[in-house]
SEMARVO-589427 format. One record per residue (C-alpha): residue in one letter; residue number from 0; y, x, z. Coordinates in pm, whole numbers, plus 32768, in hexadecimal, padded with zeros to 4 digits. Layout:
N
["a" NUM [Y X Z]]
...
END
This chain:
224
["x" 0 [7B44 7A9B 7EA9]]
["x" 1 [7CDA 7AC8 7EEF]]
["x" 2 [7D0E 7C03 7FA2]]
["x" 3 [7E0A 7B40 8082]]
["x" 4 [7E7A 7B85 81E0]]
["x" 5 [7E56 7A3A 82CD]]
["x" 6 [7F6A 795E 82B9]]
["x" 7 [7F66 790A 8426]]
["x" 8 [7FC5 7A76 842D]]
["x" 9 [8131 7A3B 83A6]]
["x" 10 [8166 7991 8505]]
["x" 11 [818F 7A5B 862A]]
["x" 12 [8080 7A2A 8740]]
["x" 13 [7FD1 794C 866C]]
["x" 14 [7E5E 798F 8641]]
["x" 15 [7D74 7A1C 8527]]
["x" 16 [7CB9 78E4 8447]]
["x" 17 [7BB7 78A3 850A]]
["x" 18 [7A26 792D 8455]]
["x" 19 [78E0 785D 8498]]
["x" 20 [781D 792D 85D7]]
["x" 21 [76FC 7A15 857B]]
["x" 22 [7581 79D4 860D]]
["x" 23 [75A7 7A8F 8758]]
["x" 24 [7491 7BB1 8721]]
["x" 25 [7478 7CE5 8807]]
["x" 26 [7555 7DAB 87D3]]
["x" 27 [7502 7F42 8848]]
["x" 28 [7650 7FB2 8983]]
["x" 29 [7795 7FBD 88DB]]
["x" 30 [77F4 8145 88BE]]
["x" 31 [7929 81A6 8993]]
["x" 32 [7A25 8187 8879]]
["x" 33 [7A91 8317 8809]]
["x" 34 [7C23 835B 884B]]
["x" 35 [7CF0 8380 871C]]
["x" 36 [7E15 8468 86BE]]
["x" 37 [7F40 8353 86FD]]
["x" 38 [804A 8448 8659]]
["x" 39 [80A2 8462 8518]]
["x" 40 [811F 85CC 8475]]
["x" 41 [8275 858B 8387]]
["x" 42 [8255 86B5 8313]]
["x" 43 [81C7 8671 81B3]]
["x" 44 [81A4 8819 818C]]
["x" 45 [80B1 87D6 828C]]
["x" 46 [7F26 8797 81F8]]
["x" 47 [7FD4 870F 80B4]]
["x" 48 [7E76 86AC 8052]]
["x" 49 [7E9C 8565 8135]]
["x" 50 [7FD9 854F 80B9]]
["x" 51 [7FFC 83F5 7FE7]]
["x" 52 [8117 841A 7EFC]]
["x" 53 [8179 82B3 7E7A]]
["x" 54 [828F 8294 7D57]]
["x" 55 [831F 8180 7D1A]]
["x" 56 [83DB 80B3 7C09]]
["x" 57 [851B 808C 7CD7]]
["x" 58 [856A 820A 7CD0]]
["x" 59 [84C8 8264 7E5B]]
["x" 60 [8382 8365 7EC2]]
["x" 61 [82CA 82CF 8003]]
["x" 62 [81F7 83C6 809A]]
["x" 63 [810A 833F 816D]]
["x" 64 [8040 8420 8259]]
["x" 65 [7E9F 83D9 8211]]
["x" 66 [7DE3 841C 8344]]
["x" 67 [7C5B 844B 82FC]]
["x" 68 [7C2E 845A 8494]]
["x" 69 [7C84 82C6 8480]]
["x" 70 [7BA1 824A 8384]]
["x" 71 [7B1D 8376 82D5]]
["x" 72 [7A60 82A9 81CF]]
["x" 73 [7BB4 81A4 8160]]
["x" 74 [7C80 82F9 8162]]
["x" 75 [7B44 839F 8061]]
["x" 76 [7B97 8288 7F6E]]
["x" 77 [7D03 8263 7F63]]
["x" 78 [7D18 83A6 7EC5]]
["x" 79 [7BFD 83A8 7E20]]
["x" 80 [7CAB 8260 7D8E]]
["x" 81 [7DFD 8312 7D99]]
["x" 82 [7DA3 8446 7CD4]]
["x" 83 [7CE5 83D9 7BAC]]
["x" 84 [7E30 82FA 7B5D]]
["x" 85 [7DB5 81AD 7BCB]]
["x" 86 [7ECC 814F 7C9F]]
["x" 87 [7F95 81B2 7B8B]]
["x" 88 [8067 808C 7B11]]
["x" 89 [8008 7F87 7BE0]]
["x" 90 [812D 7EB0 7C90]]
["x" 91 [812F 7DFE 7DE3]]
["x" 92 [80B8 7CBD 7D94]]
["x" 93 [80BD 7C13 7EBF]]
["x" 94 [820B 7C68 7FC9]]
["x" 95 [8257 7BCA 80CC]]
["x" 96 [83CB 7C04 818F]]
["x" 97 [83C3 7C08 82CB]]
["x" 98 [8246 7C55 82D9]]
["x" 99 [8199 7D91 81B4]]
["x" 100 [8159 7DBB 8009]]
["x" 101 [8037 7DD7 7FA3]]
["x" 102 [7FC8 7EAA 7E7A]]
["x" 103 [7E8D 7F37 7DCE]]
["x" 104 [7E35 7E4A 7D12]]
["x" 105 [7E03 7E96 7B7F]]
["x" 106 [7DFD 7D0F 7B1F]]
["x" 107 [7F05 7D00 7C2A]]
["x" 108 [7E90 7B7D 7C76]]
["x" 109 [7E15 7BFA 7DC8]]
["x" 110 [7CC1 7BE3 7D4B]]
["x" 111 [7C77 7CDF 7CCF]]
["x" 112 [7C04 7E53 7D3A]]
["x" 113 [7B41 7FC7 7CAD]]
["x" 114 [7A06 7FC8 7C1D]]
["x" 115 [797F 80A3 7D4E]]
["x" 116 [78B7 7FD6 7E74]]
["x" 117 [7941 7F2B 7F7D]]
["x" 118 [79B3 7FCE 80A3]]
["x" 119 [78D5 7F98 822B]]
["x" 120 [7A41 7F7E 8315]]
["x" 121 [7A94 8038 83EF]]
["x" 122 [7B71 7FA4 84BB]]
["x" 123 [7C4A 8090 85DD]]
["x" 124 [7D26 8066 86D9]]
["x" 125 [7E48 80C6 8600]]
["x" 126 [7F74 7F9A 8631]]
["x" 127 [7FEF 7F41 851E]]
["x" 128 [8177 7F8A 8554]]
["x" 129 [8265 7FC2 8411]]
["x" 130 [8211 80C3 8366]]
["x" 131 [8094 8089 8385]]
["x" 132 [7FAD 8076 8247]]
["x" 133 [7E6A 7FC6 8281]]
["x" 134 [7D78 7F13 814F]]
["x" 135 [7D8B 7DC1 80CC]]
["x" 136 [7C48 7D23 80D9]]
["x" 137 [7BA2 7BBA 80F8]]
["x" 138 [7B2F 7AE6 81CE]]
["x" 139 [79C7 7BE6 81D2]]
["x" 140 [7A41 7CDC 82B0]]
["x" 141 [797A 7E0E 81C8]]
["x" 142 [7A17 7DCA 8073]]
["x" 143 [7B31 7EAC 807D]]
["x" 144 [7B68 7F43 7F36]]
["x" 145 [7C8E 7FD7 7ED1]]
["x" 146 [7D9A 7EE3 7F3A]]
["x" 147 [7E82 7F48 803C]]
["x" 148 [7FC1 7EE8 80C8]]
["x" 149 [8113 7F80 81A4]]
["x" 150 [8174 7EB2 82E2]]
["x" 151 [82AA 7E87 82F4]]
["x" 152 [82F9 7E15 844F]]
["x" 153 [81D0 7DF6 8567]]
["x" 154 [80EF 7D1F 8508]]
["x" 155 [8006 7D8F 862A]]
["x" 156 [7EFE 7C33 85DE]]
["x" 157 [7E82 7CBC 84DB]]
["x" 158 [7E02 7E1A 85D9]]
["x" 159 [7C88 7E2F 85C6]]
["x" 160 [7C49 7D4C 84AE]]
["x" 161 [7CDD 7E4E 8380]]
["x" 162 [7C7B 7F83 837E]]
["x" 163 [7DEE 8056 83C1]]
["x" 164 [7DAE 81B2 82F0]]
["x" 165 [7F10 8265 82F9]]
["x" 166 [806D 8215 834E]]
["x" 167 [81BB 8266 8272]]
["x" 168 [8285 83B7 82C1]]
["x" 169 [83B4 8394 81BD]]
["x" 170 [8436 82B0 80E2]]
["x" 171 [8408 8168 8196]]
["x" 172 [8578 8119 8119]]
["x" 173 [84BB 80F1 7FD5]]
["x" 174 [83A9 7FF6 804D]]
["x" 175 [84B3 7F37 80E5]]
["x" 176 [8512 7EF3 7F77]]
["x" 177 [8418 7E7D 7ECD]]
["x" 178 [844C 7D47 7E13]]
["x" 179 [83BF 7C25 7EF3]]
["x" 180 [82DD 7AFA 7E5D]]
["x" 181 [81A8 7A74 7E4B]]
["x" 182 [8158 7B0A 7D2C]]
["x" 183 [82EB 7BBF 7D12]]
["x" 184 [838D 7B22 7BBD]]
["x" 185 [83F6 7CA8 7B8C]]
["x" 186 [8309 7D59 7C6E]]
["x" 187 [8318 7E87 7CBF]]
["x" 188 [821B 7F9E 7C55]]
["x" 189 [8161 80CF 7CC6]]
["x" 190 [81BE 81C7 7B64]]
["x" 191 [80FD 82D3 7BF8]]
["x" 192 [801C 8338 7D51]]
["x" 193 [7FAF 847A 7D7D]]
["x" 194 [7F84 8565 7EC8]]
["x" 195 [806B 8670 7F02]]
["x" 196 [7FA8 8771 7EF3]]
["x" 197 [7F84 8713 7D65]]
["x" 198 [8106 8764 7D42]]
["x" 199 [8130 8671 7C86]]
["x" 200 [82B0 85F4 7C28]]
["x" 201 [833E 84BB 7C29]]
["x" 202 [8343 840D 7ADF]]
["x" 203 [847A 8425 7A04]]
["x" 204 [851B 829F 79D7]]
["x" 205 [852D 8229 7866]]
["x" 206 [8650 8259 77F3]]
["x" 207 [86EA 813A 7778]]
["x" 208 [8728 8189 75DE]]
["x" 209 [88A0 81DA 7591]]
["x" 210 [895F 80C0 74FA]]
["x" 211 [898F 80F4 7386]]
["x" 212 [8ABA 8139 7316]]
["x" 213 [8B51 802B 71FF]]
["x" 214 [8B4B 8105 7085]]
["x" 215 [8CA3 802C 7018]]
["x" 216 [8DC1 8123 701A]]
["x" 217 [8E94 8111 714C]]
["x" 218 [9014 8099 7102]]
["x" 219 [911D 812E 717E]]
["x" 220 [920F 8035 7275]]
["x" 221 [931E 7F81 7197]]
["x" 222 [9443 804B 71B1]]
["x" 223 [958E 7F6C 7224]]
END
């Protein structure tokens, strides 16, 4: 199944795709929600082990503040995959103008993931604001694995239905330039994903080979 956000979420005020009702059973009382921090530190030098850096093929570097207070297991997964080099070379395979840019699938089809087991949902009260980073999943809430998306504009219909685990703290202008499409004809790639604590420099963009000079002798211009 594809890790796709509901099409209905593209329309303001539209309801999300309905899921079959489950048989009612006696559940323990829901505990009072824990107060989560809403302020995101934008200083990359603070807690650099919780800052994900994405070096994109369009030449930009995007910094994402990971928030383990919001979704500890999802943050742990992203950090583990980034440290393994899993995201290096992957494309943004689903990019919808005015909505979001999705990546993290090694097949580039929206149907792939890592070899690690799927995660249990960690839905929280953090809103899907511009720059929010959240996990993609199938219709099953507990299928987030490696794919994530960055929100271009607020999409509050996704709140508490997708696990928010971070927010862009710099380089959002580069996110805005990610090539659109499903998939794009010339997709933007993650050249390198790393944690700021690793201190990795952005990869050097490949330089086009210089034009080969002709071996033929150069003729002097004819005199009048």
